[in-house]
N, C-alpha and C positions, 0 to 999 in steps of 0.2 A: 503493499500499500504506500502511495505517496504521500506526504503531508505537505500541505501548503498553507502558509500563513498569510493573511491580508492586512496589512497595517495601513491605516488610512484615517480619515477624518470622518464628517457626517455623511459624506457619500459613500462610506464603508458601512457607516453606523445603519445606514439606510432610512435617514431624516425623510419622513412625509412631507413634500412640498406643501406649501401653504399651511402648516400646522404649527401649534405650539410645542415641538419637539417630540412629536409622537413618532414612532417607528413603525415602518413596513413590517409585513409579517416576514418570516424567514423565507418562505418559498416565493416571495416577490423581491428580496432584497439581492443583489447582483450575487453575492456570496453564494446564498441558497440556491440559486438559480444554477450557478456554477455547478455547485455539488450534484444538483440533479442530473446536469447535462454530462457531467466527467463519470458518474457511476461509483460502485463500491471500491473501485480501486485507488481512491482518492479520498482525502480527508481534508475539508476546507475549516480553516480556523479563522473566525472574524476578531480581528482587534480594530475597531472602528470608534473613533472618539471624536464628537463635536467640538469644534474650535482648535483640534490639534495643528500645532506648527511644525517645521522639522525639528530646528536647534534653538528656538527662540523661546524666553520665558515671555508670557503675556503679563502685562503689568495689571490688566482689568480681570481676566479671567485665569485663575491659578490652574496649574497641574495640565497644562496643554503642551509642554516642551516634549516632542517626540522623541528626542535624543537621550532625554533623562529616563524615560520608561523603555526604549528599545531592547537595550540589552538583557535586563529581568525578564521580559517578555518573549525574547528569544530563547534564554536559558530555560524557561517554565514551558516551554512547548518541543523541545529537541527531542531526537532530532527530527530537523526540518530538510526537505527537499527543496523547497522554493520559499521565497518571500517576494509577495506582490506589494510592491510600495507605490501608493497613490496619495501624495501630499503637494503643498504647494499654494492652495486657494487661500489659506489663512495666513500665510507670509505675506501675501499682497495686500492684507489690510492697511488702512493709512496711519494706524497706530505704530505701525514696524517702521514706516518709511525706508523700506528697502528697495533697491535698486533690483531689477531682474537678476542680474549676476549673482547677489547675493541671496536671492531664493535660490537659484541653482546650485549655489556653494554648499547652501543649507542640504538640499537632496545629495548632493556629491560625499557629504559628510555621512550621511545616513548609510549610503550604498557602501561607501568603505567600511563602517563600522560591521555590516552585515557580512562581507566578503572577509573580514578579519575575525568574524564572532566564534568559529569552530563549531557551530551548531548543527553542521550538517551530518550526514550518516558518515562514521568512521572519523569524527573528529574535523571534518573537512568543511569548506564553505558551502552553504547552501546557494542553489541559483537564485538570481534576483530578476524578477521582472519589473522594469521602471514603468509606471503608468503615468502620464503626463495628465492631470485633471480636465475635464470640459472647458470649454471657454465659459466665461461669464455672459451671459444674455441681459436681457433687458431687466434692470434691478426696480422690483415693485417696493421695495424695503431696503434698509441698510445701505443707502446711497451714500451717507456720509462715511459710515465706517470701510465701505468699500470703494472710496473715491480713488481714481487710478487704477483700480485693480483690473479692470478689463483689458487695458492696455498691456499690463504687464503679463496676463495670462495669454494673450494672443502671442506673447514673444517666448512664452518659457517653453514652448514644444521643441523649437529649435536648440535651445540648451540642454534639455534633457537627452534630445538625440546624441549630442555631442558626448554627453556622460556616459550613454550607454556604449557608446562607439570606443571611448577611450578605456573602459572597464570591461568590455566584451561581454555584456548582459544584454538581455532582450528587452526590447524597448514598443510601447504603445502609445500613442497619441490618441486618448479618449476621444479628443474632440474631433475626430474625423469618421467617427461613427456613432456618436451620440451628442446630445446638446442638453443644456440645462433647462429645467423646465420654464415656462411660460409664466407659472404663477410665482416664482419669485427670482429666476437669472441666475440661480447658483447650484441648486441640489437637481439630483436625477430625479424624474418621473418614473412611474413603472416601466414605460416603453424604454426609457435610457437604462434602466436596469437590465432589462432584457437584452438589450443592443449590446452593453458591454460585456455581460455574461457569455453570450454566444461568441464574441470575438475571443475573449480570454480563453475559452474552452477551446477554440481552433489552435491558437499559440500554445496551449499546453499539451494538447494531444499530439501537435506536431512535433513537440520536443521529448514526450516521453512514452508515445504509442507507437 
C-alpha cells in the first residue's frame, strides 16, 4: 500500500465556499475523491488547515506556520511514499507584504525539508508533488485581506515550476484544471474538488501503477 500525505490549507481541509468555516463531507473533498479513485492500494492522509502559510508566523491568526508543524506531522505518519504540498495562497495576504519570490522561497523551504526528512520507506526521502494553488478569482469578501494577492498568485506557477525542476519533483499547476468558486474567489467548489482529484489521480497512477 502506498501512503500519501496531503499538506495544505483550507482547500485541502475542504472549506465550503460561502460558508462560515463549514467543511465538505469527505467524499466531496478532493482528498476523499482521490482516495476513492486510487482505490485500496493507496492510503490518503488529509492535513489541511485554514490559514496555513509556508514558513511565516501570522501575527493575527496563531499556529498557522506550516514549517513549524511539518516535521512532527511527517514523523507521525511515516513511512510515507509521497507528500502532496499545496500552499501559497495565505502567504499572499496583504498583512505579510511578501513578493512572489518570497512566497516561492517558502515553498522551496518546505520541499527541502520534506526531501531531507528521512520519513520515506527505508529511511529515504518521500516523493514530493508540488501543487500550485488555483488562481484567485473575483473576491466577494476579504478584499482588504487579499489586496494584491490576485497578481501574486498569477505569477506563482512559474516560480513553482522552477522549484520542481530544480529538485526533480513532480509539479501540477492546479489553476490549469480548476478555478476558485465564484462564491468567494478563493476556495474550491464541488466541481473544483472533483477536477483536482481526477488530475492528481492521473499523475499518481502514472508514477506508481
